VEXDREN-2710 file (C-alpha; in Angstrom, 1 decimal):
% VEXDREN-2710
k/r/px/py/pz
1/MET/1.3/-28.3/54.5
2/ALA/3.4/-25.3/53.4
3/ALA/6.5/-26.0/51.3
4/ALA/9.9/-25.3/52.8
5/GLU/11.4/-22.0/51.7
6/PHE/14.7/-21.3/50.0
7/SER/16.6/-18.3/51.5
8/GLY/20.2/-17.1/51.8
9/ASN/23.0/-17.6/49.4
10/TYR/26.1/-19.7/49.2
11/PRO/29.2/-19.6/46.9
12/HIS/30.4/-22.8/45.3
13/ASN/32.2/-24.2/42.2
14/ILE/31.1/-26.4/39.4
15/ASP/33.2/-29.6/39.1
16/PRO/34.9/-30.6/35.9
17/LYS/32.0/-32.9/35.0
18/GLY/29.5/-30.0/35.2
19/ARG/28.1/-31.0/38.6
20/ALA/27.3/-28.8/41.6
21/THR/26.9/-29.9/45.2
22/ILE/23.6/-28.5/46.5
23/PRO/24.2/-26.9/49.9
24/ALA/22.7/-29.0/52.7
25/ALA/20.5/-26.1/53.8
26/TYR/18.6/-26.4/50.5
27/ARG/18.3/-30.2/50.0
28/GLU/15.2/-30.8/52.1
29/ALA/13.3/-27.9/50.5
30/LEU/14.3/-29.2/47.0
31/GLY/13.0/-32.6/47.7
32/GLU/13.0/-35.5/45.3
33/GLY/12.2/-35.3/41.6
34/PHE/12.8/-31.6/41.0
35/THR/13.0/-29.8/37.7
36/ILE/16.0/-27.9/36.5
37/GLY/15.7/-25.1/33.9
38/LEU/16.3/-21.4/33.5
39/ASN/14.8/-18.6/35.5
40/ASN/12.4/-16.2/33.8
41/GLU/15.1/-13.8/32.9
42/PHE/17.3/-16.5/31.4
43/ASN/20.3/-15.2/33.5
44/ALA/20.5/-18.1/36.0
45/ILE/19.7/-21.8/36.3
46/ALA/16.6/-22.5/38.5
47/LEU/15.8/-25.6/40.4
48/TYR/12.1/-26.0/41.0
49/PRO/10.6/-28.4/43.6
50/ILE/7.7/-30.5/42.3
51/GLU/5.0/-28.2/43.6
52/LYS/6.5/-25.0/42.1
53/TRP/7.1/-26.7/38.7
54/GLN/3.5/-28.1/38.7
55/ASP/2.2/-24.6/39.3
56/MET/4.3/-23.1/36.6
57/SER/3.5/-25.8/34.1
58/ALA/-0.3/-25.5/34.8
59/ARG/0.0/-21.7/34.1
60/LEU/1.9/-22.4/30.9
61/ASP/-0.7/-25.0/29.8
62/ARG/-3.4/-22.3/29.9
63/ILE/-1.7/-20.7/26.8
64/PRO/-3.5/-22.0/23.7
65/ASP/-1.5/-23.7/21.0
66/SER/-3.0/-21.2/18.5
67/ASP/-1.3/-18.3/20.3
68/ALA/2.1/-18.2/18.5
69/ARG/3.6/-15.5/20.6
70/GLY/2.5/-17.2/23.8
71/MET/3.8/-20.6/22.6
72/ALA/7.2/-19.0/21.8
73/TYR/7.5/-18.2/25.6
74/VAL/6.2/-21.7/26.5
75/ARG/8.8/-23.2/24.1
76/LEU/11.6/-21.2/25.7
77/ILE/10.7/-22.3/29.2
78/LYS/9.8/-26.0/28.5
79/ALA/12.5/-26.7/26.0
80/PHE/15.2/-25.6/28.5
81/SER/13.7/-27.5/31.4
82/PHE/14.6/-31.0/32.5
83/THR/12.1/-32.8/34.8
84/ASN/12.5/-35.7/37.2
85/GLN/16.0/-34.7/38.3
86/SER/17.5/-35.9/41.5
87/LEU/20.6/-35.5/43.6
88/ASP/23.3/-38.2/43.6
89/GLY/24.6/-39.8/46.8
90/GLN/26.9/-36.9/47.4
91/GLY/24.1/-34.3/47.0
92/ARG/25.2/-33.2/43.6
93/VAL/23.2/-32.3/40.5
94/LEU/24.4/-32.2/36.9
95/LEU/23.9/-28.8/35.4
96/PRO/23.2/-29.4/31.7
97/ALA/25.8/-27.8/29.4
98/VAL/23.1/-26.0/27.5
99/LEU/21.8/-24.4/30.7
100/ARG/25.3/-23.5/31.9
101/GLN/26.0/-21.8/28.5
102/LYS/22.7/-19.9/28.5
103/ALA/23.4/-18.7/32.1
104/GLY/27.0/-17.7/31.3
105/MET/28.5/-20.1/33.8
106/ASP/32.1/-21.0/34.1
107/LYS/33.3/-22.4/37.4
108/ALA/32.5/-20.1/40.3
109/ILE/28.7/-20.1/41.0
110/ARG/26.4/-18.7/43.7
111/PHE/23.3/-20.4/45.0
112/ALA/20.5/-18.0/45.8
113/GLY/17.3/-18.8/47.6
114/MET/14.2/-17.3/45.9
115/GLY/11.5/-18.4/48.3
116/ARG/9.7/-21.2/46.5
117/TYR/12.6/-22.1/44.2
118/LEU/16.4/-22.0/44.0
119/GLU/18.6/-20.1/41.6
120/ILE/22.2/-20.9/40.6
121/TRP/24.1/-17.9/39.2
122/ASP/27.5/-17.4/37.7
123/GLU/29.3/-15.7/40.6
124/ALA/30.3/-12.5/38.6
125/ARG/26.8/-12.1/37.2
126/PHE/25.3/-12.5/40.7
127/VAL/27.6/-9.8/42.1
128/ALA/26.8/-7.4/39.3
129/ALA/23.1/-8.0/39.4
130/ASN/23.0/-7.4/43.1
131/GLU/25.2/-4.3/43.0
132/ALA/22.8/-2.8/40.4
133/ALA/19.7/-3.7/42.5
134/GLU/21.3/-2.1/45.6
135/GLN/22.0/1.1/43.6
136/ASP/18.3/1.1/42.7
137/ILE/16.8/0.0/46.0
138/GLY/14.5/3.0/46.4
139/ALA/12.9/2.6/43.0
140/LEU/12.6/-1.2/43.6
141/LEU/10.8/-0.6/46.9
142/ASP/8.5/1.9/45.2
143/TYR/7.8/-0.6/42.4
144/ILE/7.0/-3.4/44.8
145/ASN/4.8/-1.3/47.1
146/ASP/2.9/0.2/44.2
147/ARG/2.4/-3.1/42.3
148/TYR/1.9/-5.7/45.0
149/PHE/0.9/-4.1/48.3
150/ALA/-2.2/-2.0/49.2
151/PRO/-1.6/1.2/51.1
152/GLY/-1.1/0.5/54.7
153/ASP/0.3/-3.1/54.2
END
């Protein structure tokens, strides 16, 4: 059975206790027992459903302990990830202070669907990142087509 997909984006605010209400459109796809951490670029908080986190964790587990540089990356990802998270009765999740700080979050945030996982951005960072991407859309399309798609796809 294919996992549900995260798409779209929604503005929101973090409450004074550091919680965010997950939009109803994302709750089913998120499921129970998700992992909260940082995205690969460390510029947003990411919520990973069980299947996505298990896949990522299995890939990280292939890096041998003797590879110091590889383990530095594993440490960054795993040390800033919190497993077995769940929503409270109002559909809220606590965004750990360390993650909010790393992602530069204050109050205004933006949920962004990323297909197999969900990102939560500081609103100003989200706007800036998307404006930059829109300015570079031609080069981004060339990159994606060259790297991931065969001619004629």
